[in-house]
Each structure stands twice: as C-alpha cells, then as structure tokens.
N, C-alpha and C positions, 0 to 999 in steps of 0.2 A: 443879762440880769445880774444884779450884784448881791453879794451876801453882806448884810448889814444888820446890826442889832439895834440901830437907832430908828425909832418910828418917825414917819413924816409929820404926824399930828398927834397931840395928846389931849384927852378930855377927861373930866372927872367921871362922867357917866355916859353910857350910850345915848341916853336921852338928851344930852347936850350936843350931839351931832345932828344939827338941824338940816332940814331939807335945803334951806338957803345956802348953808355952808357947802353941801354936796354939789348943788347946782352950779355955784360959782366956780367950782373946780372941774366942772364937766363930768361929774360922776353920775352915771346912769344905772350902775349896779353896785349895791352894797352887800358884800359877803359878810356874814355874821358868825362869830363863834357863839356857842351856847352857854357852856358852864362859866359862871361868874362874869359873863358879859350881858346875857339876857336874863339869867336867873341863877340863884345859888345852886350849887351842886345838889342833886337829888329832888329838887322841886319839879312838880309836874305841870304847873300852870304859871304863865308869866304874870307879873304884877300888873295892876291896872295902868300904872304909869308907863310901863314898857309896851303894853298893848296899844295904848293911845299913841305913843311915839311911833310905833311901827305903822299904824294906820295913817298918821300924818305924812310919813315918808312915802308910803305907797300912793297916797292921794296926790302927792306932788309929782308923781310920775317916775319915781325912782324904784327900780326893782330890788327886792330883798331876796336873799338866798342864804340858807344856813350851810356852813362848811364846818362840820364837827368831827373831832377825833373819837367821839362816842361810838360804841358798837351796839348799844341797846336801842333797837329801833323804836320800841314803845315810847320812850321819852322824847327822842328826837322828832319822831313823827307827830307826837302830840303837840309839840311847840310849832312845828311847821304847819300843821293843820290849823292851829289856832290863829296863826298869822296869814294863812292862805298862801304859803310860799313853798318852794321846793327845797330840797336838801341833799347833801352828800354826807354819808356817815363814813367813819374810818378814813378820814381825809389825810391821815399821816402827816399832819403838820409836825414839825417844821419844814418838811419837804414841800415843794411847790406843786406836786402832782395833783392834789385835791383841788387847789385853786385853778390850775390849768384845765382840769376836767370840767369844773363849773363854767369857766369861760367858753370852752368848746360847746358844752351842752346848751348854754344860753346865747351863744353867738355874739358875745361882747369882746371888746379889746381890753388890753391891759390899761390903756390910757383912760378909759371910761369906767374903770372899776376900782373899788377900794375894799379893803378887808379890815373889819373892826374886831378887836379881841382884847383880852385882859392880860395876855402873857407875851413877853418879849421873846422868850425862847421857843415859842411855838408859832403864835399868830404873826408877830412882826417879821420873824425870819421867813416864814412861808410867803407873806405878802411881798416883802422886798425881793426875795429870790424869784418870785413869779413876775416881778415888774409892775405890780399894782400898788396903789397908794396904801400905806400902812397907817392905821389909826389905833392907838392904844388907849384903853380906858382903865380906870381904877377897878379892881375886883369888887364885886358886890358884897361878898361875905367870905371872910377867911376863917375856916374852922380847923383846917389841917395844918399841923405844925411844919410839915415838910413843904407845903405850898407857901407858908409864911416865910420860910427861909428862901425859897425860890424868888418870891417877890422882893425880898431884901437884896438878893443878888442882882436883881434887875434894876434896882433903884438908880445906879449911875447912868444906865442907858436911857431910862425914862427922863432923867435930868438933862441929858444931852439933846433931847428932842428940840429942834429949832422952832417949832410952832406949837407952843403950849397954850391951850385955851384955859383961861383962869375962871371960867364960869363954873360955879358950884351951886347947883339947885338945892334948896332945902328939902330934905327927905323926911317923909312921914315915917315914924317908927312903926314897924310891922307888929 
C-alpha cells in the first residue's frame, strides 16, 4: 500500500457519489467519514438529502459503514442507527488501522472498498495507505478557522485528483 495525498476521485458532495458510479468500479463497501462528509460538526441528525442518498446506495446493494475519528458514541451511534449501518469510532485516521479493522469485520477486500471523506490529511491518507479507493468530497460547512486553513492547505492535492466529478447539485438553504 502506498502513502499518497492525492485522492482517486473528487466530488462536490457525498450525494454526488452515485450507486452507479460505485458499481461500475466494483465497489461493494463504502466506508464513510461523519464530520463534514455526512453532516456538519455537532449535528445529531442527517439532512433529508443525505438520508435519501444513503437509502439509494443501500438499495443498490452497496454496504455502508462509518469509520469516524470521533470518540463520542452518542453522536456516531445516532447516525449509524439512522442509516442502519455499523461503525467504528476512534478510527485513528490518517492511519490505516481503522479501515483495515472495518474490512476484517465486514469480510471485504481492498479492491471492493472505497472510503469517502472531506479531508485529505485524514480520510485520503487512510484510504490510500489501506489500499482502498479514496473519494474526497467538499466539506459541508466550515465554521472553524483552523479547519479552514487545513482545507486551504489541502487545495493543491484536491486539484491533482485525476478524476474530478464536476457535478454540483443545487443545495437547498437550511
């Protein structure tokens, strides 16, 4: 497995990662980051759009599983329960250990697995180091100035992604 900061695929939103896209690439398991990928920091419920997306992916036969660095079980469990999926907390991304633990637990191979998240320095490094397909999405909401700086530092690596999906869905203002 290699260490790389460049994602395999880039999308505007997790909702743009369609079941067809995943199936065409042989992806049977999609590992998901929570914060700023599925929901803004601190929220306890997914948006309707995210919930509908998760249902469509599961209905297409693709397994979803959350791999989060969070340690607060209440929030992670609430999202996992809402989606009817399993989860690993304290995944220690950017290290690959949480991803490998999920693969072992679910009996999937690297080739049939992808990890989607909003950060290069955690999600993409973990995915690439574990040998699974890495998918980067734009963060849902940036409110922390330090995270804003981090996303700015990640911009060149996002730009180097060879497979950028230009689909941008119109978002309803919350």
